[in-house]
C-alpha positions as CSV (number, residue, x, y, z in Angstrom):
1,M,-28.7,22.8,10.8
2,S,-27.7,24.1,7.3
3,T,-29.3,22.8,4.2
4,V,-26.6,20.9,2.2
5,A,-26.6,20.1,-1.5
6,V,-24.4,17.4,-2.8
7,V,-23.8,17.9,-6.5
8,G,-22.4,14.7,-8.0
9,A,-23.3,12.0,-5.5
10,G,-20.8,9.4,-6.6
11,A,-19.1,7.1,-4.1
12,M,-17.6,9.9,-2.0
13,G,-20.7,12.1,-2.2
14,E,-22.9,9.1,-1.2
15,A,-20.6,8.2,1.7
16,I,-20.9,11.8,3.0
17,V,-24.7,11.7,2.8
18,S,-24.8,8.3,4.5
19,G,-22.4,9.6,7.3
20,M,-24.4,12.8,7.8
21,L,-27.7,10.9,8.2
22,A,-26.0,8.6,10.7
23,R,-24.8,11.6,12.7
24,G,-28.2,13.1,13.1
25,W,-28.8,15.1,10.0
26,L,-32.3,14.7,8.6
27,P,-33.2,13.8,5.0
28,D,-34.9,17.2,4.7
29,D,-31.5,18.8,5.4
30,L,-30.1,17.3,2.2
31,V,-30.7,17.7,-1.5
32,L,-28.7,15.7,-4.1
33,A,-28.0,16.2,-7.7
34,V,-27.0,13.4,-10.1
35,R,-27.1,12.8,-13.8
36,R,-28.4,9.3,-14.2
37,P,-32.2,8.8,-13.5
38,E,-31.6,5.3,-12.2
39,H,-29.0,6.6,-9.8
40,A,-31.3,9.3,-8.6
41,E,-34.1,6.7,-7.9
42,A,-31.7,4.5,-6.0
43,L,-30.6,7.4,-3.8
44,R,-34.2,8.4,-3.1
45,A,-35.0,4.8,-2.1
46,S,-31.9,4.4,0.1
47,Y,-31.9,7.7,1.9
48,G,-35.3,9.3,1.5
49,V,-33.7,12.5,0.2
50,E,-34.7,14.9,-2.6
51,V,-32.7,14.3,-5.8
52,T,-32.9,16.9,-8.5
53,D,-30.6,18.8,-11.0
54,A,-27.6,20.7,-9.9
55,V,-29.0,24.2,-10.3
56,T,-32.2,23.4,-8.4
57,A,-30.2,21.7,-5.6
58,A,-27.8,24.6,-5.3
59,A,-30.5,27.1,-5.1
60,K,-32.0,25.4,-2.1
61,A,-28.8,25.1,-0.1
62,D,-26.7,27.0,2.4
63,V,-23.8,24.7,1.7
64,V,-23.1,23.2,-1.8
65,L,-20.7,20.2,-1.9
66,V,-19.3,19.7,-5.5
67,G,-18.2,16.2,-5.9
68,V,-17.8,15.9,-9.7
69,K,-14.6,15.2,-11.6
70,P,-12.1,18.0,-11.6
71,Y,-12.6,18.7,-15.3
72,D,-16.3,19.1,-14.8
73,V,-16.1,21.5,-11.8
74,H,-15.8,24.8,-13.7
75,D,-18.9,24.0,-15.8
76,V,-20.9,23.1,-12.7
77,L,-19.8,26.2,-10.8
78,T,-20.7,28.5,-13.7
79,Q,-24.2,26.9,-13.9
80,I,-25.0,27.1,-10.2
81,G,-23.3,30.4,-9.4
82,P,-26.1,32.7,-10.5
83,R,-28.6,30.7,-8.4
84,L,-26.7,30.5,-5.1
85,R,-28.3,31.9,-2.0
86,P,-26.6,35.0,-0.6
87,G,-23.7,33.9,1.6
88,A,-24.0,30.3,0.4
89,L,-20.8,28.3,0.9
90,V,-19.3,26.2,-1.9
91,V,-17.1,23.2,-1.0
92,S,-15.1,21.4,-3.6
93,L,-14.0,17.8,-3.3
94,A,-11.9,17.9,-6.5
95,V,-8.2,17.1,-6.4
96,G,-5.8,19.9,-7.3
97,L,-8.3,22.7,-8.0
98,T,-7.2,25.8,-6.0
99,T,-9.7,28.0,-4.1
100,A,-8.6,30.9,-6.4
101,R,-9.8,28.9,-9.5
102,L,-13.0,27.9,-7.8
103,E,-13.7,31.6,-6.8
104,S,-13.0,32.8,-10.3
105,A,-15.9,30.7,-11.6
106,L,-18.4,32.0,-8.9
107,P,-19.9,35.3,-8.1
108,A,-17.5,37.7,-6.4
109,G,-17.3,37.1,-2.6
110,T,-18.6,33.6,-2.6
111,P,-17.0,31.7,0.3
112,V,-15.1,28.6,-0.9
113,V,-13.5,25.6,0.9
114,R,-11.3,23.0,-0.7
115,V,-11.5,19.5,0.7
116,M,-9.3,16.4,-0.1
117,P,-11.1,13.4,1.4
118,N,-10.0,9.8,1.0
119,T,-11.8,6.5,0.2
120,P,-11.9,5.1,3.8
121,A,-14.6,7.7,4.2
122,Q,-16.9,5.0,2.7
123,V,-16.6,3.1,6.0
124,G,-16.5,6.1,8.3
125,A,-12.8,5.9,8.7
126,G,-11.6,8.6,6.3
127,V,-9.5,11.7,6.8
128,S,-10.3,14.9,5.1
129,V,-7.9,17.8,4.6
130,I,-9.7,21.2,4.4
131,S,-8.5,24.7,3.5
132,A,-10.4,27.9,3.4
133,G,-10.6,30.3,0.4
134,S,-10.0,34.0,0.6
135,T,-13.5,35.0,1.8
136,C,-14.3,32.0,4.0
137,D,-14.3,32.8,7.7
138,D,-13.8,30.4,10.6
139,A,-17.5,29.9,11.2
140,K,-18.0,28.6,7.7
141,L,-14.9,26.4,8.0
142,D,-16.4,25.0,11.2
143,V,-19.5,24.0,9.1
144,V,-17.3,22.0,6.7
145,D,-15.5,20.4,9.6
146,E,-18.8,19.3,11.0
147,I,-19.9,17.8,7.7
148,M,-16.7,16.0,6.9
149,S,-16.4,14.7,10.5
150,A,-19.4,12.5,9.6
151,V,-17.0,10.3,7.6
152,G,-13.9,10.4,9.7
153,A,-11.2,12.8,10.9
154,V,-10.7,16.3,9.7
155,V,-7.3,18.1,9.4
156,R,-7.1,21.8,8.6
157,V,-4.0,23.0,6.6
158,P,-3.0,26.2,4.8
159,E,-3.9,25.8,1.2
160,R,-0.3,25.8,0.1
161,L,0.0,22.4,1.8
162,Q,-3.0,20.9,0.2
163,D,-1.2,19.1,-2.6
164,A,1.3,17.7,-0.1
165,A,-1.4,16.6,2.3
166,G,-3.3,14.9,-0.5
167,A,-0.2,13.0,-1.6
168,I,-0.2,11.4,1.9
169,S,-3.9,10.9,2.8
170,G,-5.7,11.3,-0.5
171,S,-3.5,8.9,-2.5
172,G,-2.3,7.0,0.7
173,P,-5.0,4.3,0.7
174,A,-3.6,3.1,-2.7
175,Y,-0.1,2.8,-1.2
176,V,-1.6,0.7,1.6
177,F,-3.6,-1.5,-0.7
178,L,-0.5,-2.1,-2.8
179,A,1.4,-3.1,0.3
180,I,-1.4,-5.5,1.4
181,E,-1.5,-6.9,-2.1
182,A,2.3,-7.5,-2.1
183,L,2.2,-9.1,1.3
184,I,-0.6,-11.4,0.2
185,E,1.4,-12.5,-2.8
186,A,4.5,-13.0,-0.7
187,G,2.5,-15.3,1.6
188,V,1.3,-17.3,-1.3
189,H,4.9,-17.7,-2.6
190,L,5.8,-18.9,0.9
191,G,3.2,-21.7,0.6
192,L,0.2,-20.1,2.4
193,P,-3.3,-20.6,0.9
194,R,-4.3,-17.3,-0.7
195,A,-7.4,-16.9,1.6
196,T,-5.2,-17.4,4.7
197,S,-2.5,-15.0,3.4
198,A,-5.1,-12.4,2.7
199,E,-6.7,-12.6,6.1
200,L,-3.3,-12.4,7.8
201,A,-2.2,-9.4,5.7
202,V,-5.4,-7.4,6.0
203,Q,-5.8,-8.0,9.7
204,T,-2.2,-7.2,10.3
205,F,-2.6,-3.8,8.7
206,V,-5.9,-3.2,10.6
207,G,-4.3,-4.1,13.9
208,A,-1.0,-2.1,13.3
209,S,-2.9,1.0,12.2
210,R,-5.2,0.7,15.3
211,L,-2.2,0.3,17.6
212,A,-0.5,3.4,16.1
213,A,-3.7,5.4,16.4
214,E,-4.7,4.4,19.9
215,T,-1.3,4.5,21.6
216,G,-0.1,7.6,19.9
217,D,3.4,6.2,20.0
218,H,5.8,7.2,17.2
219,P,5.9,4.5,14.5
220,A,9.6,4.1,15.0
221,V,9.0,3.1,18.6
222,L,6.3,0.6,17.6
223,R,8.6,-0.8,15.0
224,E,11.4,-1.3,17.4
225,R,9.1,-3.2,19.8
226,V,8.5,-5.8,17.1
227,T,12.1,-6.0,16.0
228,S,14.3,-8.2,18.2
229,P,18.0,-7.9,17.6
230,G,19.1,-10.6,15.1
231,G,15.5,-11.9,14.7
232,T,13.2,-12.6,11.8
233,T,11.7,-9.1,11.7
234,A,15.2,-7.5,11.7
235,A,16.2,-9.7,8.7
236,A,13.1,-8.7,6.8
237,L,13.4,-4.9,7.5
238,S,17.1,-5.1,6.4
239,V,15.9,-6.2,3.0
240,L,13.3,-3.5,2.8
241,E,15.9,-0.8,3.7
242,D,18.3,-2.2,1.2
243,R,15.7,-2.1,-1.5
244,G,15.1,1.6,-0.7
245,V,11.5,1.5,0.6
246,R,11.8,4.9,2.3
247,A,13.2,6.6,-0.8
248,A,10.5,5.0,-2.9
249,F,7.8,6.5,-0.7
250,L,9.4,9.9,-0.8
251,A,9.6,9.8,-4.6
252,A,6.0,8.5,-4.9
253,T,4.5,11.2,-2.7
254,R,6.5,13.9,-4.5
255,A,5.1,12.6,-7.8
256,A,1.5,12.7,-6.4
257,R,2.0,16.2,-5.0
258,D,3.4,17.5,-8.3
259,R,0.6,15.9,-10.3
260,S,-2.0,17.5,-8.1
261,A,-0.4,20.9,-8.7
262,E,-0.4,20.2,-12.5
263,I,-4.1,19.4,-12.4
264,G,-4.8,22.6,-10.6
265,G,-2.5,24.7,-12.8
């Protein structure tokens, strides 16, 4: 296996580390870099991995995952670039930053992959959208696929679709959480105890998502199976349609896509 450095082991970086170890990677295959000493000590205690500074970690790795905030990525890349191993692969988890921008901060010819994960990766149920840079071949993209598969599904897209894909999957959990929150509040307004309403709402989303995933049926087909003519569900859906729920989702995802492009611009 390749040696993988994770620079910036925040919530997403730590989720990837945990997933990789669960999938058979060894602690010796990993080296982490974080800023806070107390965080470093916690990571060593939890996973038995080496934790050091960014430059040292990158110098030891075949693959470097950069999981810092978008505005910190350029500085990290310029620091680690001169110490990278020949042929080392750099993987960015930062929203919006194009592979061209990443490549411009690294030594010429450095292979780069752009990844947009999402927060369900923290429970092994994420989806990561990956795109190769100009000098990244299929073999190296396969390595990234293997790494990100440790925390969920992986979808490959041309980079021109990254911002759009991120608007669906990267930001998508927030849309779902908002819908769950709204459904819980609706249940409370209807007289349900909050705990009961929360359990009903959360488990309904879990079950509906699982049904869609496991059957592979189109969501419209699944929706129609729940919706009896003239019934309660039909009445509810009529209100949602009248309130423009589809148009709201379209506008929201366009806003997310455009903001991602602005960040990368």
